C-alpha positions as CSV (number, residue, x, y, z in Angstrom):
1,M,-70.6,22.9,-83.1
2,Q,-68.0,24.2,-85.6
3,I,-67.0,22.9,-89.0
4,A,-63.3,23.3,-88.6
5,K,-60.7,23.9,-85.8
6,P,-56.9,24.0,-86.2
7,T,-55.0,21.3,-84.3
8,D,-51.6,19.8,-84.0
9,I,-52.9,16.4,-82.9
10,T,-52.2,13.6,-85.3
11,Y,-53.7,10.1,-85.2
12,R,-54.1,7.1,-87.4
13,E,-57.9,7.1,-87.4
14,I,-58.1,3.4,-86.3
15,D,-55.9,4.1,-83.4
16,F,-58.1,7.0,-82.3
17,I,-61.2,4.9,-82.6
18,E,-59.7,2.0,-80.5
19,Q,-58.8,4.5,-77.8
20,L,-62.2,6.2,-77.9
21,L,-64.7,3.3,-78.2
22,S,-65.2,-0.2,-76.8
23,L,-66.1,-2.3,-79.9
24,N,-65.5,-5.9,-78.8
25,D,-68.6,-8.1,-78.8
26,K,-70.6,-5.3,-80.5
27,T,-72.7,-5.1,-83.6
28,I,-71.2,-2.5,-86.0
29,L,-72.4,-0.9,-89.2
30,D,-69.9,0.7,-91.7
31,L,-71.8,2.9,-94.1
32,G,-70.1,3.8,-97.4
33,C,-67.2,1.4,-96.8
34,G,-65.5,1.9,-100.1
35,K,-62.6,-0.4,-100.5
36,A,-63.3,-1.7,-97.0
37,D,-59.9,-0.6,-95.6
38,M,-61.4,0.7,-92.4
39,T,-63.8,-2.2,-92.3
40,R,-60.9,-4.6,-92.3
41,L,-59.2,-2.8,-89.4
42,L,-62.3,-2.7,-87.4
43,A,-62.9,-6.4,-88.0
44,S,-59.3,-7.4,-87.2
45,N,-58.5,-5.3,-84.2
46,G,-60.5,-7.0,-81.6
47,S,-62.9,-9.9,-80.8
48,G,-66.6,-10.6,-81.1
49,R,-67.2,-7.8,-83.6
50,N,-70.1,-8.5,-85.9
51,I,-69.8,-6.0,-88.8
52,T,-72.1,-5.1,-91.7
53,A,-70.5,-2.9,-94.4
54,T,-72.4,-1.2,-97.1
55,D,-71.6,0.7,-100.3
56,V,-73.7,2.0,-103.1
57,D,-71.1,1.7,-105.8
58,E,-71.8,-1.5,-107.8
59,I,-68.2,-2.0,-109.0
60,Q,-66.7,-1.6,-105.5
61,H,-69.4,-3.8,-103.9
62,A,-68.7,-6.6,-106.4
63,Q,-65.0,-6.4,-105.4
64,N,-65.8,-6.4,-101.7
65,L,-67.9,-9.6,-102.2
66,L,-64.7,-11.3,-103.3
67,I,-63.1,-10.7,-99.9
68,D,-62.9,-14.1,-98.2
69,D,-60.7,-13.5,-95.1
70,L,-63.2,-11.5,-93.0
71,P,-65.7,-14.0,-91.7
72,N,-67.2,-11.5,-89.2
73,V,-68.1,-9.0,-92.0
74,T,-71.2,-9.0,-94.2
75,F,-71.2,-6.8,-97.3
76,L,-74.4,-5.2,-98.6
77,K,-75.1,-2.9,-101.6
78,A,-77.1,0.0,-100.2
79,G,-77.1,3.8,-99.9
80,S,-76.9,5.3,-96.5
81,E,-80.3,7.0,-97.1
82,A,-82.0,3.6,-97.4
83,I,-80.5,1.0,-95.2
84,P,-82.2,-2.4,-95.7
85,L,-81.7,-3.5,-92.1
86,A,-83.9,-3.7,-89.1
87,E,-84.3,-0.8,-86.6
88,D,-82.5,-1.0,-83.2
89,S,-80.0,-3.4,-84.6
90,F,-76.5,-1.9,-84.1
91,D,-74.4,-0.8,-81.2
92,F,-72.2,1.4,-83.4
93,S,-72.5,3.0,-86.8
94,F,-69.5,4.5,-88.7
95,M,-69.4,6.8,-91.6
96,F,-65.7,7.4,-92.6
97,K,-65.6,10.4,-94.9
98,S,-68.8,9.2,-96.6
99,L,-71.6,11.5,-95.5
100,H,-70.5,14.2,-98.0
101,H,-70.8,11.6,-100.8
102,V,-74.5,11.2,-100.1
103,P,-76.6,13.4,-102.4
104,M,-77.1,16.7,-100.5
105,E,-80.9,16.3,-100.6
106,L,-80.6,12.9,-99.0
107,M,-78.1,13.6,-96.2
108,A,-80.9,14.3,-93.6
109,D,-82.5,11.0,-94.7
110,A,-79.2,9.2,-94.1
111,L,-78.9,10.5,-90.6
112,Q,-82.5,9.5,-89.9
113,E,-81.6,6.0,-91.1
114,V,-78.6,6.0,-88.8
115,K,-80.9,6.9,-85.9
116,R,-83.3,4.1,-86.9
117,I,-80.9,1.3,-87.1
118,L,-79.0,2.1,-83.9
119,K,-80.1,0.5,-80.6
120,P,-81.2,2.9,-77.9
121,G,-78.0,4.4,-76.5
122,G,-76.1,3.3,-79.6
123,M,-73.4,5.5,-81.0
124,A,-72.8,7.1,-84.4
125,Y,-69.2,8.0,-85.4
126,I,-69.1,10.4,-88.4
127,S,-65.7,11.6,-89.6
128,E,-65.5,14.2,-92.3
129,P,-62.5,15.8,-94.0
130,I,-62.1,19.5,-93.4
131,F,-61.7,21.7,-96.5
132,A,-58.1,22.7,-95.8
133,G,-54.6,21.3,-96.0
134,D,-52.1,20.2,-98.7
135,F,-54.1,17.1,-99.7
136,N,-57.2,19.3,-100.2
137,E,-55.2,21.7,-102.4
138,V,-54.4,18.8,-104.8
139,L,-57.9,17.4,-104.7
140,R,-59.8,20.6,-105.3
141,L,-58.0,21.2,-108.6
142,F,-60.3,18.5,-110.1
143,H,-62.9,17.7,-107.5
144,D,-63.9,20.6,-105.3
145,E,-65.9,19.3,-102.3
146,E,-66.4,22.5,-100.4
147,K,-70.1,22.7,-101.0
148,V,-70.9,19.0,-100.2
149,R,-68.7,19.1,-97.1
150,Q,-70.5,22.2,-95.8
151,A,-73.8,20.4,-96.5
152,A,-72.7,17.4,-94.5
153,F,-71.8,19.6,-91.6
154,N,-75.1,21.4,-91.9
155,A,-77.1,18.1,-91.9
156,I,-75.3,16.9,-88.7
157,E,-75.8,20.3,-87.0
158,K,-79.5,20.3,-87.8
159,C,-79.9,16.7,-86.7
160,V,-78.4,17.6,-83.3
161,A,-80.4,20.9,-83.1
162,D,-83.6,19.0,-83.8
163,N,-82.7,16.6,-81.0
164,E,-82.8,13.6,-83.3
165,L,-79.3,12.4,-82.2
166,L,-77.4,13.7,-79.1
167,L,-74.0,15.3,-79.6
168,V,-71.6,13.4,-77.3
169,D,-68.4,15.0,-78.6
170,E,-66.8,16.9,-81.5
171,I,-63.2,16.1,-82.0
172,F,-60.5,17.4,-84.4
173,F,-57.3,15.8,-85.4
174,N,-55.0,15.2,-88.5
175,T,-54.7,11.8,-90.1
176,P,-51.8,10.8,-92.3
177,V,-52.1,9.4,-95.8
178,F,-49.1,8.2,-97.9
179,F,-48.6,7.7,-101.6
180,E,-45.5,6.1,-103.1
181,N,-45.7,8.4,-106.2
182,F,-48.1,10.3,-108.4
183,E,-49.2,7.1,-110.1
184,D,-50.2,5.7,-106.7
185,Y,-52.2,8.8,-106.1
186,E,-53.9,8.4,-109.5
187,R,-54.9,4.8,-108.7
188,K,-56.2,5.5,-105.2
189,V,-57.8,9.0,-105.7
190,I,-58.4,10.0,-109.3
191,Q,-59.4,6.5,-110.6
192,V,-61.9,5.6,-107.9
193,T,-64.9,3.8,-109.2
194,H,-67.5,5.8,-107.4
195,S,-66.6,9.0,-109.3
196,N,-66.0,9.7,-113.0
197,H,-63.0,12.0,-112.9
198,Q,-62.1,13.0,-116.4
199,L,-59.0,15.2,-116.2
200,S,-57.9,17.3,-119.2
201,P,-54.2,17.3,-119.9
202,D,-53.9,20.8,-118.5
203,V,-55.7,19.9,-115.3
204,Q,-53.7,16.6,-115.0
205,Q,-50.5,18.6,-115.2
206,K,-51.6,21.1,-112.6
207,V,-52.6,18.2,-110.2
208,K,-49.3,16.5,-110.7
209,Q,-47.4,19.8,-110.0
210,Q,-49.3,20.4,-106.8
211,F,-48.9,16.9,-105.7
212,S,-45.1,17.1,-106.3
213,L,-44.8,19.8,-103.7
214,N,-45.2,17.0,-101.1
215,M,-42.9,14.5,-102.7
216,N,-39.6,13.4,-101.3
217,N,-37.3,10.4,-101.8
218,D,-39.6,8.2,-99.8
219,G,-42.9,9.3,-101.4
220,A,-45.6,11.8,-100.5
221,E,-47.3,12.1,-97.1
222,F,-50.2,14.4,-96.4
223,L,-51.9,15.2,-93.1
224,I,-55.6,15.4,-93.7
225,P,-57.5,17.5,-91.1
226,I,-60.6,15.6,-89.8
227,R,-63.6,16.5,-87.8
228,V,-65.4,13.7,-85.9
229,N,-68.9,14.0,-84.6
230,L,-69.8,11.4,-82.0
231,L,-73.6,11.1,-81.8
232,Q,-75.9,9.0,-79.7
233,K,-79.4,7.7,-80.0
234,K,-81.4,8.5,-76.9
235,P,-81.4,5.7,-74.4
236,D,-84.8,4.3,-73.5
């Protein structure tokens, strides 16, 4: 296993998932769903998908409960380290850039919970952003995630080394993210409800200047390097 690997391959993550996995008529758990953007895509891109989506942030969870056009999705307030669901319940578990948001001392517990709720032979898809690239150069000015991303990788690596979950594949690609302008970036990244980013005027200006390096007439697009670890619970 390796934490990072340069690649020229670019995917929208949902397109990559739909090519990689057969999700129709399956039970799916989306851990740390945030604004439920990926949850929505998973729920809408096929048939027979029964999805449970969790988030620990009270504000975001309350907003998710207002979603009324995803009848095949159930939202729960829960941290990934303590999932209030029965063991052997899900065919697939997803963590989209959320493992590094789990407190470091609880990351191993979160992976044990993933193992517990998966059916024998069930698959865990864990994507994590790599600490590199233009988007990261903006983010790290006010929110340096190098330590927690390393801890997330270490937790996965130990889980595999201890034979708790089997490593099926480790895949690297870039995924695009677009912002109309800096104000759009502020809304979507700086003002997220799960973190309390208080930027000083000096830091705010540095972030804006770094962000502007990717701006053109249409907006700002970044390619975020991603690592995916595809893990499996041992079949019976």
